[in-house]
N, C-alpha and C positions, 0 to 999 in steps of 0.2 A: 366728596360728591354728595353725601346726604345733607350737607348744609344748604343745598339749593332748596330743599323742601322747607327748611326753617325760614329762609328768606321768603319763599312763596307764602308761608303762613303769615308772615308780617304783612305782606302785600294784601293778602285776603282780609286780614283784620282791618287794615286801613280802608279797604274798598267794600267792606261787608254790606253796607247799605245799598250798593249798586250791583252787586253780583248775585247770580241765581243761587238759591239754596243748595242745589246739587253740587255746584262748584265748591262752595264753602265746606260742605259735608265731606267731599272727596279729599280735600286738602287736610281737613281735621282727621279723617280716618287714616291717611298716610302718616301723619305725625304720631297718632296713637299707635299704629302698627310698628313704626320705627321705635317708639318708646318701649313697646312690649318686647320686641326682639332683644333690645339691649338690656332691658330689665331682667331678663332671664340670666344675664351674666352678672347680676347683682350691682349694676351701675346705678347709683343714686340719682344722677342727673336724668336718667331715663324716666324715672317716676314723675319728675317735673314735666318732662315732655308729654307724658300721658295726661297730666292735669291741664297742660296748655291745650292739647287737642280737645279735651272735654269742654274747656272754656270756650273754644272756638265754636263748638256745636251749640253751646248755650247762646253765644253771641249771634249765631245765625237765626236763632228763634226769638231774638229780641230781648234776651236777658243779659244785661251788661251793666257794668259800673266802670268808672274811669280808672280806679286803682288796679283791679286785676287786669284790665286791658293794657294799662301802661306796663305792668309787670310782665305780662305775656309778650308784649312787643319788645321790651328790653331784653328779656331772656332769649327769645328766639332769634332776635336780631344779632345779639353779640355771639350767640352760639353758631349761627350761620356764618357770620363774618369771620370768626376765628377758624372755622373748619375749612373755609375757602382759601385761607392764607397759605 
């Protein structure tokens, strides 16, 4: 069920230029909080979730590059897809 937020993160990244800053920030904060909760259980992948959420916040403020954007989209997309299977 939490994979829905990963897919939502991918959609937000793709539409970041058209979405309000508040929406992008909320999705990023959800991904960061989800990462923090599972990071307490020593899950390494959750630290990457936190990094993806922080990158989405940077993206919302106009700080972006295609390489981390592609990495974030691929990571969140595959994680979201596999969790929904």
